[in-house]
C-alpha positions as CSV (number, residue, x, y, z in Angstrom):
1,X,7.5,24.1,-15.8
2,X,6.4,22.1,-18.8
3,X,3.9,19.2,-18.3
4,X,6.2,16.9,-20.3
5,X,7.5,14.0,-18.2
6,X,5.5,15.3,-15.2
7,X,3.6,12.7,-13.1
8,X,0.4,13.3,-11.2
9,X,-1.2,11.0,-8.6
10,X,-5.0,11.2,-8.3
11,X,-6.6,9.3,-5.4
12,X,-10.0,7.7,-6.1
13,X,-9.5,7.9,-9.9
14,X,-11.2,4.7,-11.1
15,X,-14.5,6.5,-11.4
16,X,-16.4,9.7,-11.3
17,X,-14.6,13.0,-10.9
18,X,-11.3,11.3,-10.2
19,X,-11.4,9.4,-13.5
20,X,-12.2,12.7,-15.3
21,X,-9.3,14.4,-13.6
22,X,-6.9,11.6,-14.6
23,X,-8.0,11.8,-18.2
24,X,-7.8,15.6,-18.3
25,X,-4.3,15.4,-16.8
26,X,-3.3,13.0,-19.6
27,X,-4.8,15.3,-22.2
28,X,-2.7,18.1,-20.7
29,X,0.4,16.0,-21.2
30,X,1.0,14.4,-17.8
31,X,1.5,10.8,-16.9
32,X,-0.8,9.6,-14.1
33,X,-0.8,7.3,-11.1
34,X,-4.4,6.0,-10.7
35,X,-5.5,4.8,-7.3
36,X,-8.6,2.8,-6.5
37,X,-10.1,1.3,-3.3
38,X,-12.0,-1.7,-4.6
39,X,-12.6,-1.3,-8.4
40,X,-9.4,-2.7,-9.8
41,X,-11.0,-3.5,-13.2
42,X,-12.3,0.0,-13.6
43,X,-8.9,1.4,-12.6
44,X,-7.3,-0.6,-15.3
45,X,-9.8,0.7,-17.9
46,X,-8.7,4.2,-16.9
47,X,-5.0,3.2,-17.4
48,X,-5.8,1.9,-20.8
49,X,-7.8,5.0,-21.8
50,X,-4.8,7.2,-20.7
51,X,-2.6,5.0,-22.9
52,X,-4.8,5.8,-25.9
53,X,-4.2,9.5,-25.2
54,X,-0.5,8.9,-25.6
55,X,0.5,9.1,-21.9
56,X,1.6,6.4,-19.4
57,X,-0.2,5.3,-16.3
58,X,-0.5,2.5,-13.7
59,X,-3.0,1.7,-11.0
60,X,-2.4,1.1,-7.3
61,X,-4.9,0.0,-4.6
62,X,-5.3,2.6,-1.8
63,X,-7.8,2.9,0.9
64,X,-7.3,6.5,2.1
65,X,-9.1,5.8,5.4
66,X,-6.4,3.3,6.4
67,X,-3.5,5.4,7.5
68,X,-1.5,2.4,8.6
69,X,-1.4,1.2,5.0
70,X,0.3,4.3,3.7
71,X,3.8,3.0,4.4
72,X,3.1,0.0,2.2
73,X,1.5,2.1,-0.4
74,X,4.4,4.5,-0.6
75,X,6.8,1.5,-1.0
76,X,4.7,0.1,-3.9
77,X,4.5,3.6,-5.4
78,X,8.3,3.8,-5.3
79,X,8.7,0.5,-7.0
80,X,6.2,1.3,-9.7
81,X,7.7,4.7,-10.4
82,X,11.0,3.1,-10.9
83,X,9.7,0.3,-13.1
84,X,7.4,2.5,-15.3
85,X,9.3,5.8,-15.5
86,X,12.7,5.2,-13.9
87,X,11.6,7.9,-11.5
88,X,11.6,8.3,-7.8
89,X,9.1,11.1,-7.3
90,X,5.8,12.5,-8.5
91,X,5.1,16.1,-9.3
92,X,1.5,16.6,-8.3
93,X,-0.8,15.0,-5.7
94,X,-4.6,15.3,-6.2
95,X,-6.5,14.4,-3.0
96,X,-9.8,13.5,-4.6
97,X,-11.0,10.2,-3.0
98,X,-14.2,10.6,-1.1
99,X,-17.6,9.4,0.0
100,X,-20.9,11.3,0.4
101,X,-23.4,11.2,3.2
102,X,-26.6,13.0,3.1
103,X,-27.9,13.0,6.6
104,X,-29.2,15.8,8.9
105,X,-26.9,16.8,11.7
106,X,-29.3,15.5,14.3
107,X,-29.3,12.1,12.7
108,X,-25.6,11.8,11.8
109,X,-24.0,8.8,13.7
110,X,-20.6,8.7,15.2
111,X,-19.7,6.0,12.7
112,X,-20.7,8.2,9.7
113,X,-18.8,11.1,11.2
114,X,-15.7,9.0,11.6
115,X,-15.9,7.6,8.1
116,X,-16.1,11.1,6.7
117,X,-13.2,12.3,8.9
118,X,-11.0,9.3,8.0
119,X,-11.4,9.7,4.3
120,X,-11.8,13.4,3.7
121,X,-9.5,14.9,6.3
122,X,-7.4,12.5,8.3
123,X,-6.6,10.4,5.3
124,X,-5.8,13.3,3.0
125,X,-3.7,14.9,5.8
126,X,-1.5,11.9,6.5
127,X,-1.3,10.6,2.9
128,X,0.1,14.1,1.9
129,X,2.5,13.9,4.9
130,X,3.7,10.5,3.8
131,X,4.2,11.5,0.2
132,X,5.9,14.9,0.8
133,X,9.4,13.3,0.5
134,X,8.3,11.8,-2.9
135,X,6.9,15.1,-4.2
136,X,9.3,17.1,-6.5
137,X,10.1,20.7,-5.7
138,X,8.2,23.1,-7.9
139,X,5.3,20.6,-7.9
140,X,1.8,21.0,-6.5
141,X,-1.0,19.7,-4.3
142,X,-4.7,20.0,-5.3
143,X,-7.2,19.2,-2.6
144,X,-10.8,18.6,-3.6
145,X,-13.4,20.4,-1.6
146,X,-17.0,21.4,-2.3
147,X,-19.3,24.3,-3.0
148,X,-21.0,23.3,0.3
149,X,-18.3,25.1,2.3
150,X,-19.6,28.4,0.9
151,X,-23.3,27.7,0.8
152,X,-25.4,25.4,3.0
153,X,-27.8,22.7,1.9
154,X,-29.4,20.7,4.8
155,X,-28.1,17.1,5.0
156,X,-24.5,17.9,4.2
157,X,-23.2,19.5,7.4
158,X,-20.8,16.8,8.5
159,X,-19.4,16.3,5.0
160,X,-19.0,20.0,4.4
161,X,-17.3,20.5,7.8
162,X,-14.6,18.0,6.8
163,X,-14.1,19.9,3.6
164,X,-13.8,23.2,5.5
165,X,-11.0,21.6,7.4
166,X,-9.3,20.6,4.1
167,X,-9.6,24.2,2.9
168,X,-7.8,25.6,6.0
169,X,-5.2,22.8,5.7
170,X,-4.5,23.8,2.1
171,X,-3.5,27.3,3.2
172,X,-1.0,25.9,5.7
173,X,0.4,23.5,3.1
174,X,1.0,26.5,0.8
175,X,2.7,28.4,3.6
176,X,4.9,25.6,4.8
177,X,5.9,24.2,1.4
178,X,6.4,27.5,-0.4
179,X,10.2,27.4,0.2
180,X,10.2,24.2,-2.0
181,X,8.2,26.0,-4.7
182,X,5.3,23.6,-4.1
183,X,1.9,25.2,-4.6
184,X,-1.3,24.0,-2.8
185,X,-4.8,24.9,-4.0
186,X,-8.4,23.8,-3.6
187,X,-10.9,22.9,-6.3
188,X,-14.5,23.1,-5.0
189,X,-17.0,21.6,-7.3
190,X,-20.7,22.5,-7.1
191,X,-23.4,20.0,-7.6
192,X,-22.1,17.4,-10.1
193,X,-24.1,14.5,-11.5
194,X,-21.9,11.5,-10.8
195,X,-22.4,8.2,-9.0
196,X,-21.1,10.1,-5.9
197,X,-24.6,11.7,-5.5
198,X,-26.6,9.4,-7.7
199,X,-28.6,8.0,-4.8
200,X,-29.6,11.5,-3.5
201,X,-30.7,12.6,-7.0
202,X,-32.8,9.4,-7.4
203,X,-34.4,9.8,-4.0
204,X,-35.1,13.4,-4.6
205,X,-35.7,14.0,-8.4
206,X,-36.8,17.5,-7.7
207,X,-33.3,18.4,-6.7
208,X,-32.1,18.4,-10.3
209,X,-34.5,21.2,-11.3
210,X,-33.8,23.1,-8.1
211,X,-30.1,23.0,-8.6
212,X,-30.4,24.1,-12.2
213,X,-32.6,27.0,-11.2
214,X,-30.1,28.2,-8.6
215,X,-27.1,28.0,-11.0
216,X,-26.3,31.0,-13.2
217,X,-25.5,28.7,-16.2
218,X,-28.8,26.9,-15.7
219,X,-27.9,23.3,-15.3
220,X,-26.4,20.7,-13.0
221,X,-22.7,20.1,-13.3
222,X,-21.0,17.2,-15.2
223,X,-17.7,15.4,-14.4
224,X,-16.2,17.0,-17.5
225,X,-16.7,20.4,-15.9
226,X,-14.1,19.7,-13.2
227,X,-11.2,17.7,-14.6
228,X,-9.9,20.6,-16.7
229,X,-9.7,22.8,-13.7
230,X,-7.5,20.3,-11.9
231,X,-5.3,19.9,-15.0
232,X,-4.9,23.7,-15.3
233,X,-3.5,23.8,-11.8
234,X,-0.9,21.2,-12.8
235,X,0.5,23.4,-15.7
236,X,2.9,26.3,-15.9
237,X,-0.1,28.5,-16.7
238,X,-1.0,28.2,-13.0
239,X,2.5,28.8,-11.6
240,X,1.4,31.9,-9.7
241,X,-1.9,30.4,-8.3
242,X,-1.3,29.4,-4.7
243,X,-3.4,28.9,-1.6
244,X,-6.5,29.6,-3.6
245,X,-10.0,28.1,-3.6
246,X,-11.3,27.7,-7.1
247,X,-15.0,27.0,-7.1
248,X,-16.3,25.3,-10.3
249,X,-20.0,25.4,-9.8
250,X,-21.4,27.2,-12.8
251,X,-22.3,30.0,-10.4
252,X,-24.5,28.4,-7.7
253,X,-26.4,30.5,-5.2
254,X,-25.1,33.9,-6.2
């Protein structure tokens, strides 16, 4: 399966890790559907940057917590696929969109819990379900998890629990979609310095040194450390990688 003429959709790809994934996919030879929640201008910048890499892209608005909007989103996606590529399907779905909440379990509100659930698990579950008819056979699904499902850092219990659900869900996707040749895998980043956790790092500057000291490669992660792993899973080189959790953490808490 060559990456030529393949299309990947990356949720939450106007910034941070999602942006890096979109650019890495373009560098690997794929065209990209960029989605954003509110940052339309940033999404268009990503589209233009992908164009400079010689690949094609377009941006669509998507709030992954609003399941009722998925019907309209899939309709717009169909229209844009036809208009931009004369295509009706995508080849890869990357469920990346997310938010971070650093709050002890004893202080986590129901609203915060529901926000995490709606975006990280329920949204990913039903968006994938909605797009399955638009996913080419022999394609793939990459769900983004976290190193926090393997090791525990106080304050991330609710967030990591949602990601634990995503990891189990991914195994079932691989099992149920295997007959179509569709692979499903998890990429689990360790601590990455992006705007996702900027507030936590600013509030607790000692975290940076602690994370570096607990990482075999001796530093905190960067967005560039993750995009290439996702891109790899969307190439023929990963054709036999299925139902796996690939942790990209530099070797945290070994």
